C-alpha positions as a printed Julia matrix, in Angstrom:
865×3 Matrix{Float64}:
  55.41  -19.41   45.63
  55.37  -18.46   49.76
  53.39  -20.46   51.91
  50.88  -18.46   53.16
  51.0   -20.22   56.68
  54.48  -19.49   56.99
  53.68  -15.53   56.72
  52.76  -13.86   59.82
  49.2   -12.34   59.6
  49.51   -8.56   59.79
  48.04   -7.0    63.28
  44.82   -5.13   63.31
  45.6    -1.42   62.8
  43.5     0.34   66.05
  42.7     4.17   64.98
  42.26    7.08   67.95
  39.36    7.93   65.49
  37.76    5.2    66.14
  37.71    5.82   70.69
  33.99    4.98   72.1
  33.42    5.08   75.69
  33.15    1.9    77.43
  29.87    0.17   77.38
  30.17   -0.82   80.89
  31.96   -0.01   83.55
  33.07   -1.66   86.56
  33.32    0.64   89.84
  34.43   -2.15   92.02
  35.93   -5.48   91.51
  37.19   -7.93   93.55
  40.12  -10.89   92.87
  40.59  -13.94   95.14
  44.26  -15.46   94.47
  45.17  -18.79   95.27
  49.2   -18.68   94.73
  51.23  -21.01   93.31
  54.37  -20.84   90.79
  53.07  -23.61   88.0
  49.25  -22.99   88.62
  47.61  -20.09   90.26
  43.82  -19.84   90.62
  42.62  -16.4    90.16
  38.89  -15.8    91.33
  37.56  -11.92   90.11
  34.02  -10.73   90.85
  33.52   -7.76   88.78
  30.46   -5.17   90.19
  29.47   -4.15   86.24
  26.92   -1.5    85.17
  25.96   -0.28   82.07
  26.52    3.05   80.38
  25.23    2.14   76.96
  21.41    3.2    76.18
  20.52   -0.08   75.05
  21.51   -3.92   76.15
  24.83   -4.73   75.02
  26.55   -7.93   75.96
  29.61   -7.35   78.4
  33.28   -8.14   76.47
  36.24   -8.67   78.48
  39.04   -9.35   77.07
  41.61  -12.82   77.47
  45.11  -13.37   76.45
  45.69  -16.93   76.76
  42.74  -18.01   79.35
  40.08  -20.01   79.48
  37.31  -19.64   82.09
  37.17  -22.06   84.58
  33.61  -20.73   85.65
  31.18  -17.91   84.88
  28.63  -16.94   87.29
  26.32  -14.26   87.24
  24.88  -12.57   90.73
  26.0   -16.12   92.22
  24.31  -18.07   89.8
  25.74  -20.55   87.32
  25.85  -18.84   84.16
  25.79  -20.54   80.75
  25.14  -17.49   78.13
  28.46  -16.69   77.79
  31.32  -17.45   74.88
  34.51  -17.16   73.81
  35.02  -14.91   70.72
  38.84  -15.39   69.37
  40.55  -14.55   73.01
  37.46  -12.51   74.62
  34.81  -13.29   77.2
  31.2   -12.65   75.94
  28.52  -12.41   78.63
  25.09  -11.56   77.54
  23.24  -10.17   80.45
  19.93   -9.7    78.92
  18.18   -6.57   80.06
  20.67   -5.88   82.94
  21.89   -2.49   84.06
  23.95   -3.75   86.73
  25.19   -7.19   87.93
  28.01   -8.94   89.65
  30.0   -10.92   86.99
  32.48  -13.83   88.44
  35.02  -15.54   86.08
  37.09  -18.27   87.22
  40.71  -18.88   85.93
  43.78  -20.8    86.45
  47.05  -19.51   85.31
  50.44  -20.49   84.69
  53.32  -17.48   86.15
  56.33  -20.73   85.99
  55.28  -20.64   81.95
  55.11  -16.73   81.54
  58.11  -15.51   80.12
  56.76  -12.9    78.37
  57.2   -10.99   81.35
  53.32   -9.69   81.2
  50.26  -10.86   83.57
  51.65  -12.82   86.44
  54.83  -14.47   86.16
  57.44  -16.41   88.33
  60.74  -14.42   88.8
  63.29  -16.86   90.51
  60.73  -18.54   92.74
  59.03  -15.1    93.65
  55.42  -14.26   91.75
  55.07  -10.87   90.32
  53.03   -8.91   88.1
  53.42   -6.67   85.06
  50.1    -5.05   83.93
  50.92   -2.08   81.87
  49.83   -1.89   78.62
  47.58   -4.94   78.38
  48.82   -7.6    80.8
  45.86   -8.17   83.1
  44.0   -10.07   80.59
  47.07  -12.37   80.89
  45.85  -12.88   84.62
  41.55  -12.54   84.1
  38.76  -11.74   81.97
  38.3    -7.62   81.98
  38.52   -4.58   79.72
  41.48   -3.68   80.3
  41.39   -0.45   78.68
  42.47    2.43   80.99
  39.3     4.5    81.11
  37.37    1.33   82.89
  38.45    2.35   86.52
  37.54    0.66   89.65
  38.1     0.15   93.3
  40.61   -2.95   94.2
  39.65   -5.47   96.77
  42.53   -8.02   96.64
  42.5   -11.42   99.21
  45.73  -13.47   98.14
  46.78  -16.95   99.81
  49.31  -19.0    99.64
  52.14  -21.36  100.97
  53.67  -19.19  104.33
  57.4   -20.81  103.84
  57.18  -20.23   99.89
  55.18  -16.8    99.86
  56.1   -15.41  103.15
  55.52  -11.81  102.25
  52.28  -10.76  100.44
  51.87   -7.66   98.83
  48.93   -5.15   96.81
  48.13   -2.11   96.08
  46.83   -0.01   98.92
  46.36   -0.62  102.31
  46.3    -4.18  104.04
  43.26   -4.17  106.01
  43.27   -7.9   107.43
  45.86  -10.99  107.37
  45.52  -14.1   108.89
  46.66  -17.91  109.11
  45.39  -21.4   107.36
  47.47  -24.39  108.42
  50.55  -24.26  106.39
  49.03  -21.1   104.31
  48.51  -17.51  105.26
  46.51  -14.45  103.7
  46.61  -10.74  102.95
  43.59   -8.94  102.33
  44.41   -5.53  100.53
  42.27   -2.46   99.54
  42.93    0.02   97.08
  40.62    3.05   97.89
  41.35    5.36   94.88
  39.57    3.97   91.46
  42.39    3.14   89.12
  42.39    0.88   85.54
  43.76   -2.73   85.25
  47.18   -1.75   84.59
  48.2    -0.11   88.03
  46.98   -3.32   89.68
  49.94   -5.49   91.02
  50.57   -8.34   93.43
  53.91   -9.83   94.89
  54.48  -12.39   96.4
  57.98  -14.13   97.65
  60.61  -14.62  100.23
  61.49  -10.82  100.86
  63.37   -8.42  103.28
  62.31   -4.51  103.68
  63.92   -1.58  104.35
  61.56    0.43  106.29
  60.8     3.87  106.66
  58.44    6.91  106.88
  57.28   10.4   105.56
  55.25   12.73  106.84
  53.07   14.62  104.54
  52.42   17.99  104.35
  48.88   18.33  106.0
  50.88   15.86  109.19
  49.72   12.42  107.82
  52.72    9.42  108.61
  53.21    7.6   104.99
  54.88    4.39  106.37
  57.61    3.41  103.34
  58.92   -0.22  102.23
  61.56   -1.15   99.61
  61.13   -4.56   99.51
  64.56   -6.99   97.93
  65.84  -10.68   98.06
  68.19  -11.35  101.3
  71.36  -10.19  100.56
  70.61   -6.76   98.88
  68.89   -4.9   101.75
  72.06   -2.92  102.14
  72.07   -1.34   98.51
  68.3    -0.04   99.27
  69.6     3.71  101.21
  70.05    5.55   98.12
  66.26    4.5    96.91
  64.92    5.83   99.59
  66.27    8.66  100.16
  65.6     9.42   96.8
  61.34    8.46   97.17
  61.54   10.57  100.43
  62.77   13.63   98.39
  60.56   12.99   95.47
  57.76   13.05   97.85
  58.9    16.49   99.55
  59.67   17.77   96.08
  55.87   17.35   94.29
  54.58   18.45   97.5
  57.37   21.74   97.39
  56.86   22.61   93.57
  53.27   21.1    92.38
  51.65   21.02   95.72
  51.25   17.2    95.43
  50.88   15.07   98.31
  50.93   11.57   98.72
  47.08    9.78   99.57
  47.5     6.21  100.93
  49.21    5.17  104.4
  51.36    3.4   103.06
  54.37    3.12   99.95
  56.09   -0.27   98.66
  58.59   -0.91   96.12
  59.35   -4.32   94.95
  62.54   -4.84   93.23
  62.36   -7.92   90.53
  65.47   -8.92   88.14
  63.29  -10.26   85.61
  61.05   -7.0    84.05
  61.04   -5.98   80.52
  60.95   -2.17   81.87
  62.92   -0.18   83.92
  59.77    0.3    86.79
  56.25    0.67   87.05
  54.12    3.11   89.12
  51.06    0.63   89.97
  49.33    2.81   92.7
  50.9     1.95   96.2
  53.38   -0.76   94.53
  55.8     0.07   92.35
  57.49   -2.77   91.19
  60.79   -1.92   89.71
  63.75   -3.83   88.03
  66.77   -3.92   90.59
  68.96   -1.89   88.1
  67.21    0.86   89.33
  66.92    0.63   93.04
  70.15   -1.52   94.01
  73.13    0.96   94.37
  76.41    1.08   97.0
  79.58    2.83   96.03
  81.58   -0.99   95.23
  78.45   -2.12   92.78
  76.97    0.91   91.16
  78.73    3.89   89.35
  77.68    7.74   89.18
  75.45    7.59   86.81
  74.05    4.43   88.4
  72.73    6.56   91.65
  71.24    8.9    88.97
  69.8     6.46   87.22
  68.08    5.1    90.56
  66.83    8.62   91.45
  65.57   10.01   88.42
  63.61    6.26   87.71
  62.3     6.48   91.5
  61.2     9.95   91.34
  59.74    9.36   87.92
  57.22    6.36   89.28
  56.6     7.78   92.76
  54.88   11.16   90.59
  52.96    9.2    88.46
  50.82    8.56   91.52
  49.45   11.98   90.35
  50.31   12.26   86.87
  49.15    8.88   85.88
  47.49    7.44   88.87
  45.37   10.01   89.66
  44.53   11.54   86.48
  45.26    8.58   84.22
  44.81    8.22   80.32
  41.38    7.81   78.28
  43.39    5.47   75.74
  46.68    4.51   74.92
  46.79    7.11   72.29
  47.19    9.38   75.51
  50.25    7.43   76.55
  52.35   10.65   76.44
  49.86   12.29   78.61
  51.63   10.58   81.46
  54.73    9.87   80.13
  55.66   12.59   78.73
  54.28   14.72   81.51
  56.29   13.06   83.98
  59.44   12.53   82.31
  59.41   16.24   82.25
  58.72   16.0    86.47
  61.82   14.02   87.07
  63.85   15.88   84.92
  63.3    19.11   86.72
  63.68   17.23   89.66
  67.02   15.87   89.35
  68.14   19.45   87.73
  67.43   20.61   91.02
  69.05   17.56   93.11
  72.37   18.76   91.27
  73.66   20.37   88.39
  71.0    21.58   86.18
  73.61   22.23   83.25
  74.57   18.94   83.36
  70.86   17.33   83.93
  70.03   19.3    80.66
  73.09   18.36   79.09
  72.33   14.86   79.81
  68.7    14.82   78.64
  69.18   16.32   75.24
  71.88   14.01   74.48
  69.57   11.21   75.42
  67.16   12.92   72.77
  69.41   13.12   70.12
  70.64    9.66   70.46
  67.52    8.24   70.32
  64.38   10.39   69.42
  65.73   12.6    66.88
  66.73    9.31   64.68
  62.97    7.95   65.54
  61.68   11.26   64.3
  64.05   10.77   61.17
  63.34    7.03   60.48
  60.64    4.52   59.7
  59.0     4.48   62.8
  58.6     8.08   63.59
  55.11    8.98   64.9
  53.35   11.93   66.85
  53.77   12.24   70.12
  49.76   11.82   69.9
  50.3     8.71   67.57
  46.54    8.38   65.32
  46.95    4.21   65.08
  48.58    1.74   66.73
  48.83   -2.18   65.67
  50.6    -3.03   69.44
  51.04   -0.78   72.0
  54.13   -1.91   73.64
  55.97   -0.53   70.35
  54.82    2.95   70.96
  57.15    3.47   74.96
  59.29    4.91   72.79
  61.38    7.81   72.7
  58.81    9.9    71.08
  56.62    9.16   73.52
  58.71    9.71   76.64
  61.64   12.26   75.83
  60.08   14.35   73.36
  56.39   14.4    75.23
  58.75   15.74   77.93
  60.29   18.58   75.42
  56.67   19.31   74.41
  55.61   19.82   78.56
  59.21   21.87   78.49
  57.96   24.47   75.39
  54.51   25.08   77.4
  56.43   26.04   80.84
  59.14   27.82   79.0
  56.59   29.91   77.43
  54.31   30.89   80.26
  56.62   30.84   82.89
  56.68   28.77   86.34
  53.65   30.51   88.19
  51.49   30.73   85.53
  52.7    27.15   84.69
  51.68   26.0    87.78
  48.23   27.79   87.93
  47.56   25.42   84.77
  48.99   22.26   86.23
  46.76   22.63   89.81
  43.63   23.15   87.33
  44.76   20.38   85.02
  44.93   18.41   88.78
  41.2    19.58   90.32
  39.66   19.27   87.2
  40.72   15.62   86.27
  41.55   14.06   90.01
  40.21   10.79   89.19
  39.15   10.76   85.84
  41.4     8.87   82.57
  41.96   12.44   80.57
  43.76   12.92   77.23
  46.46   14.89   75.6
  43.81   17.69   74.75
  42.39   18.81   78.54
  45.96   19.02   79.59
  46.61   21.55   76.82
  43.37   23.29   78.38
  43.95   23.53   81.37
  47.31   24.84   80.53
  45.52   27.59   78.14
  42.93   28.3    80.91
  45.31   28.96   84.08
  48.63   30.4    82.16
  45.83   32.29   79.9
  47.88   31.4    76.59
  46.78   30.43   72.91
  47.97   26.86   72.47
  46.27   26.82   69.48
  49.03   26.28   67.31
  51.25   24.46   69.7
  49.01   21.52   69.54
  50.54   20.78   66.2
  53.42   19.28   68.14
  51.01   16.53   69.1
  49.42   15.98   65.74
  52.94   16.21   64.03
  55.93   14.0    63.28
  59.1    14.69   62.83
  61.99   16.98   63.94
  61.67   21.09   62.6
  64.29   22.32   61.0
  64.94   25.83   61.97
  67.51   28.47   59.09
  68.62   31.1    60.89
  70.59   34.47   59.15
  71.78   37.81   60.77
  71.71   40.05   57.87
  72.56   44.15   58.01
  71.34   47.11   56.65
  74.46   48.72   55.81
  72.92   52.39   55.78
  71.51   52.04   59.75
  73.9    48.98   61.01
  70.39   47.39   62.39
  70.66   43.72   61.99
  67.83   41.01   61.64
  67.54   37.06   62.51
  65.62   35.92   59.6
  64.24   32.29   61.15
  62.69   29.91   58.73
  61.34   26.75   59.19
  60.72   23.19   58.04
  59.54   19.93   58.98
  60.28   17.02   57.28
  57.5    14.6    55.73
  57.29   11.77   57.68
  55.5     8.16   56.75
  51.88    8.95   56.81
  52.31   12.84   56.7
  54.21   14.31   53.56
  53.18   17.77   54.33
  53.73   19.64   57.32
  52.29   22.81   58.43
  54.13   25.56   60.89
  54.6    24.35   64.13
  54.76   27.06   67.51
  58.81   26.83   68.12
  60.25   28.74   71.39
  63.42   30.32   71.04
  65.51   31.77   73.51
  68.03   33.77   72.05
  70.58   36.72   73.2
  72.92   38.76   70.92
  76.31   39.63   72.37
  77.83   42.85   70.92
  81.6    42.52   71.11
  82.17   46.43   70.55
  79.88   47.28   72.98
  78.1    49.81   70.9
  74.77   48.02   71.75
  75.72   46.84   74.5
  74.68   43.11   76.03
  70.94   42.48   74.79
  68.98   40.96   77.52
  68.05   37.25   76.81
  64.48   37.07   74.92
  62.03   34.6    73.74
  61.35   34.47   70.45
  58.14   32.59   69.03
  58.54   31.44   65.59
  54.91   30.86   64.85
  55.09   31.12   60.55
  57.25   29.58   57.91
  59.4    32.67   57.96
  60.08   35.39   60.98
  61.76   38.48   60.84
  63.49   39.71   64.65
  64.55   43.03   64.66
  67.91   42.62   66.79
  68.97   46.35   66.99
  71.83   48.52   65.16
  75.81   46.95   66.03
  78.8    48.07   64.54
  79.72   44.33   63.47
  77.75   41.24   63.37
  76.9    40.48   66.74
  77.76   36.99   68.25
  74.19   35.23   68.35
  73.43   32.87   70.94
  70.3    30.58   69.94
  67.84   28.0    71.42
  69.66   28.35   74.36
  68.78   25.94   77.19
  67.94   23.88   73.81
  64.21   25.99   74.51
  62.51   23.64   71.49
  63.58   20.46   70.01
  64.68   21.43   67.02
  67.78   21.62   64.66
  69.14   24.77   64.24
  71.23   25.72   60.83
  72.78   28.98   61.37
  76.24   29.21   59.48
  79.11   30.55   61.65
  81.98   32.76   60.86
  85.73   31.37   61.84
  85.98   32.15   65.74
  82.5    32.25   66.29
  81.75   29.09   68.07
  85.25   29.14   70.13
  84.24   32.19   71.43
  80.91   31.26   72.33
  82.0    27.88   73.99
  84.53   30.5    76.22
  81.79   33.22   77.3
  78.63   32.48   76.43
  76.34   33.12   80.13
  73.82   29.58   79.09
  76.2    26.99   80.03
  74.04   24.65   77.87
  74.67   27.28   75.19
  78.09   27.39   75.52
  78.32   22.92   75.91
  76.36   23.53   72.55
  78.79   25.51   70.53
  81.91   23.5    71.66
  80.29   20.8    70.59
  79.53   21.93   67.57
  82.84   23.06   66.69
  83.95   19.6    67.36
  81.18   18.11   65.1
  81.97   20.44   62.0
  85.62   19.17   62.47
  84.38   15.82   62.2
  82.14   16.17   59.45
  84.4    18.13   57.41
  87.05   15.12   58.2
  84.8    12.25   57.24
  83.82   13.99   53.99
  87.23   14.29   52.69
  87.93   17.92   53.67
  91.28   19.2    55.2
  90.44   20.81   58.38
  92.97   21.93   61.34
  92.03   20.81   64.88
  93.69   24.05   65.95
  90.4    25.27   67.06
  89.21   22.16   69.07
  92.05   21.84   71.03
  92.23   25.4    72.14
  88.39   25.05   73.2
  89.28   22.5    74.86
  91.84   23.45   76.71
  90.19   27.06   77.76
  87.62   24.25   79.16
  89.64   22.93   81.46
  91.58   25.81   82.67
  87.81   26.63   84.36
  87.12   22.65   84.93
  88.12   23.07   89.15
  84.46   25.3    88.98
  82.39   22.5    87.74
  84.32   19.39   86.45
  81.12   17.68   85.82
  80.08   20.56   82.84
  83.64   19.98   81.7
  83.67   16.73   81.37
  80.33   16.89   79.66
  81.46   19.16   77.16
  84.78   17.88   75.82
  83.57   14.61   75.18
  83.18   14.64   71.31
  80.59   13.9    69.9
  79.38   10.42   69.32
  79.89    8.26   66.48
  75.97    7.65   65.94
  75.49   11.57   66.03
  78.22   12.17   63.42
  76.19   10.12   61.24
  73.2    11.65   61.62
  74.52   14.69   60.35
  75.51   12.66   56.66
  73.48   12.21   53.91
  75.46    8.87   53.59
  76.73    7.13   56.78
  79.97    6.13   56.74
  80.44    4.13   59.65
  84.34    2.95   58.92
  85.37    6.16   58.46
  83.4     8.22   61.12
  85.0     5.82   63.8
  88.61    6.36   61.77
  88.23   10.45   61.94
  86.96   10.54   65.7
  89.7     8.46   66.84
  91.86   10.28   65.37
  90.81   13.74   66.48
  90.79   12.11   69.69
  94.4    11.35   69.67
  95.09   14.38   68.34
  93.55   15.83   71.69
  95.04   13.71   74.13
  98.12   14.03   72.4
  98.03   17.91   72.65
  96.81   18.13   75.9
  98.97   15.41   77.16
  99.82   17.12   80.36
  96.25   18.5    81.09
  95.18   14.89   80.99
  97.65   13.91   83.37
  97.4    16.6    85.68
  93.76   15.41   86.26
  94.36   11.73   86.4
  97.5    12.54   89.44
  95.2    14.35   91.48
  93.43   12.72   94.21
  90.19   10.74   93.25
  87.19   11.64   95.3
  85.91    9.02   97.74
  83.45    6.93   96.11
  80.88    7.31   98.92
  81.3    10.81   98.34
  78.19   11.18   95.75
  78.45   15.45   96.19
  78.28   17.14   92.82
  82.01   18.01   92.82
  83.12   14.68   93.67
  80.52   12.94   90.61
  82.1    15.85   88.65
  86.11   15.12   89.48
  85.22   11.29   88.91
  83.74   12.31   85.52
  86.33   13.83   84.13
  89.03   11.74   85.47
  86.96    9.01   83.01
  87.37   11.55   80.26
  91.01   11.98   80.46
  91.82    8.23   80.19
  89.97    7.73   77.15
  91.96   11.09   75.51
  95.3     9.38   76.87
  94.17    6.21   75.4
  93.33    7.05   72.17
  97.22    8.52   71.83
  98.11    5.28   72.04
 101.43    5.79   74.35
 103.12    2.84   75.4
 101.96    3.55   79.18
  98.71    3.9    79.15
  97.34    0.57   79.58
  99.66    0.09   82.66
  98.37    3.56   83.7
  94.11    2.57   82.92
  94.78   -1.01   84.86
  96.74    0.66   87.81
  93.31    3.11   87.99
  91.29   -0.16   88.12
  93.08   -1.96   90.43
  93.29    1.65   93.18
  89.62    2.34   92.35
  88.04    2.4    95.84
  84.16    1.95   93.63
  82.16    0.92   90.56
  82.59    4.93   88.59
  86.48    4.78   88.14
  86.58    0.91   88.21
  84.34    0.69   84.73
  86.01    3.95   83.59
  89.2     1.74   83.62
  87.65   -1.27   82.36
  85.78    0.62   79.34
  89.09    1.89   78.48
  90.94   -1.25   78.6
  88.19   -2.87   76.4
  88.89   -1.39   73.7
  92.53   -2.07   73.22
  94.41   -5.38   72.95
  96.9    -5.4    75.93
  97.89   -8.15   78.64
  96.49   -5.58   81.17
  92.73   -5.76   79.15
  92.7    -9.98   80.24
  93.6    -9.52   83.44
  90.96   -6.63   84.11
  88.54   -8.2    82.69
  89.26  -11.64   84.45
  89.52   -9.86   87.66
  85.97   -8.05   87.62
  84.4   -11.68   86.43
  85.72  -13.4    89.32
  84.83  -10.35   91.75
  81.04   -9.76   90.54
  80.22  -13.08   89.2
  77.54  -13.73   91.5
  76.01   -9.84   90.95
  73.9    -9.96   88.24
  73.65   -5.94   87.46
  77.47   -5.91   87.93
  77.98   -8.89   85.54
  75.65   -7.28   82.91
  78.63   -4.29   82.7
  81.26   -7.19   82.12
  78.95   -8.21   79.17
  78.51   -4.86   77.98
  81.73   -3.27   78.02
  83.06   -5.71   75.87
  79.78   -5.01   73.32
  80.65   -1.63   73.02
  84.83   -2.06   72.19
  86.17   -0.37   69.55
  87.99   -3.28   68.96
  87.69   -5.06   65.25
  86.66   -8.1    66.61
  83.79   -7.27   68.54
  81.1    -8.73   66.56
  83.14  -12.3    67.31
  83.23  -11.42   71.11
  79.65  -10.64   71.52
  78.92  -14.02   69.3
  81.09  -15.75   71.69
  79.92  -14.4    74.89
  76.3   -15.35   73.6
  77.45  -18.67   74.56
  78.56  -18.1    77.81
  77.65  -19.6    81.1
  76.25  -16.54   82.52
  74.32  -15.34   79.4
  70.68  -16.36   79.54
  67.67  -14.55   77.1
  65.66  -14.66   80.15
  66.43  -11.38   81.45
  65.96   -8.68   79.71
  68.73   -6.56   81.51
  71.16   -8.95   80.2
  69.82   -9.05   76.97
  70.46   -5.08   76.65
  73.45   -5.45   78.27
  75.24   -7.65   75.18
  72.97   -6.72   72.33
  71.63   -3.78   73.17
  75.01   -2.41   73.39
  76.17   -4.1    69.94
  73.66   -2.11   68.47
  74.79    0.99   69.8
  78.43    0.42   68.8
  78.12    1.79   65.64
  81.13    0.6    63.52
  80.7    -3.01   64.72
  76.81   -3.24   64.44
  77.42   -1.69   60.75
  80.43   -4.03   60.21
  80.19   -4.34   56.04
  80.15   -7.85   55.74
  76.82   -7.72   57.58
  77.65   -9.73   60.41
  76.24   -7.56   63.04
  72.65   -7.68   61.36
  72.78  -11.19   61.22
  73.22  -11.43   65.13
  70.78   -9.15   65.95
  68.08  -10.83   63.48
  68.94  -14.09   64.78
  68.37  -13.08   68.7
  64.98  -10.97   67.76
  64.08  -14.19   66.14
  65.32  -16.76   69.1
  63.58  -14.34   71.65
  60.75  -13.21   69.93
  58.49  -16.93   70.58
  60.39  -15.95   74.37
  59.64  -11.87   74.89
  58.43  -10.53   72.58
  58.71   -6.63   73.84
  62.28   -7.3    74.1
  62.83   -9.1    71.28
  60.65   -6.07   69.11
  62.62   -3.6    70.89
  65.93   -4.76   69.14
  64.48   -3.99   65.6
  64.58   -0.42   64.98
  68.51   -0.16   64.28
  67.78   -2.24   61.38
  65.16    0.17   59.89
  67.2     2.98   59.61
  68.63    1.32   56.1
  68.23    4.51   53.99
  70.72    6.0    55.88
  73.7     3.78   54.8
  75.18    2.3    51.19
  73.51    0.45   48.89
  75.87   -2.58   49.85
  74.49   -2.38   54.07
  71.23   -1.36   52.92
  70.65   -4.77   50.81
  71.98   -6.39   54.09
  69.85   -4.67   56.21
  66.86   -5.65   54.2
  68.07   -8.68   54.11
  67.81   -9.76   57.76
  63.92   -7.52   57.99
  62.75  -10.04   55.22
  63.8   -12.95   57.06
  62.71  -12.01   60.81
  59.01  -11.54   58.67
  59.14  -14.81   57.43
  59.05  -16.7    60.2
  56.48  -18.31   61.1
  54.27  -17.65   64.26
  55.48  -13.69   64.48
  54.65  -11.91   67.4
  52.17   -8.99   66.78
  55.15   -6.81   68.03
  58.06   -7.95   66.1
  55.35   -7.78   63.1
  54.7    -4.53   63.11
  57.97   -3.26   64.33
  60.01   -5.15   61.24
  57.09   -4.28   58.69
  57.13   -0.7    59.23
  61.14   -0.92   59.62
  61.39   -2.73   56.03
  59.58    0.34   54.11
  62.17    2.77   55.29
């Protein structure tokens, strides 16, 4: 018999259908902070207005708080009680009042990094989704919008910089203390509140808006990091200009601040006028940041800035509408990054991420629609489905209506809902009305989980030569949704006539709006070369039986860059899946296609580098009924070695060329560096005796992090003396730089060596490893879960390691702990032995006493499969 006290209580499930408007609104709130690392006193004055028709108590959410005092209209008030963690204040017949609540919080002990917490002597906040209730009692729901006035007072020596939302309207000194008064004139929900106090330095700049207003910009960092903020500042100014040009959105305050914090659960936070960032997405210079890091900084800075309109000025009515702000804003930041760099490469990167993170989510026990029907812990819904699939849904709408009509729809959305808490339906209706399109069926993308599969075939009328494309869609069952309705799927297609009898047909957009659809293509003497789902116009899986030579032709000649990339990837994938399944298949077609791609690499080396990369082990496994991690690794390495050997001269020629200077961030320079890293990896797979020395020379000669890390990662897979030397040199050089040291942990956890799990265990005991920093946890353990053969080691050692982490981390930081669970939840995809081991670890996690809601929900749903 199980001891009931050791079994975690199941969290309460919250349903979207139960939404009710707030009974009280808070048009204004004043906060007074007496700052301290171990104790911060918070005095909150809420101007409340009753919206209910009849008298109802005021319900203020709390988490770990005890009220020190409660006053109503300046009088001590005793008619209140605590209901669990919530404060219930009975206001009688009042329709309006000022309710004051005093609390004391301990930032130093707040290891959850939610609410007000201490980070290396600095105070910072993170309030999304429900962190504000850890600071003071409040309704803490996104449809309660308030104007904030914030006074902060603290020791000048400890907290020389005092920042909050909006504009600083006053400041002064009182003995050894000083204070600042901040005011945000724009109503916002509590999750957008922010406060930072600490010893910081600033990179200042300015931006002139399209109406001629001057906006002061500031990026605040620790002393010593200032010279690594230039790229982030330029990204901010580029984002502001782009949002004006493309969406007509102008910034609305006199000041825009960013603060970089080293201890942060997320990437960044869009708090109104005071964005708080993980240092990973602010700090960059050629010596410490790779080209991918630079792109990440640019993209995340843009994302958080774009939230000023798509998230702040128009916010979410409730957390079920999370994709309203996140999906739309991801689409906006993706479009920005494409405009700033290579559209083709950006699209490839975005689709690769979608397939790596969201497709498995859609196919597993945690599948959910982009507008969920229920949740137990909202922090668990910051998922690839909400963000990345949500962006694809916006992209499909934009594809169907075109840029001009889409802009009309978004203008209408912002005009209608400025200053409101809106819903996904509000957005769809604005696109409908602005673009003049009926999206009734399209709404199913918001309602149904799962990745649709589209089966395609082309047949011919023997008498007339007319060709017809037949499309059939299915949407697989997902938890709670066994039966699905047909989606509206926009597919960009083009048919190439190799015989010239029909001429090159223009690209067309096919709307697959039923279970089956026949699309006339016209007369062709022979089967046309079909390019389908060009640009990845819909987030679906296309099943289309190709004849020999078709993929190779498309990889060489398709005029859509993404489709060309997709054809080469599919050619590789077919070869690898066949090999893993035991079928004999020649590698010649793959090698020839890569050789042709390399011949044209001078025109766009970044595209060539992406196109010739082999599909990941995880993506290969996604194509199989039962995943065999060992066979996948074996066959992928074999093909990689064969390609490396066959094209040895080409790879060596790429490496023999001069490396672009690390400070050159042009598209061409970044592409050449990327291709050099790919070339080195292919050569390493050959096992040739001179490659460790070549990799070490690349490592030693590198003048920047992109080539240095690529060479280190290549060496980390082997067992050479050069590997040991390079890891030691890298550690000694960067041991005092936390972000770069994360890379040192990460490359070892990514290693293809058979002892990687043991190495991760040892690294977890390293003096520089800590569970207190989410970046460090993700660098080591997150990398291991992405290392398929290591994580799925047959003896279950990888599973045990992650379960041990979750159990140890949950009491400290449940959000980060919960995000380590999904890889265990994919147990149904593996053999019986691994299934048993993964389930056992999920059961062990659930058996822990006092388990958080975050981990309980993730583990219990994952166990169901």
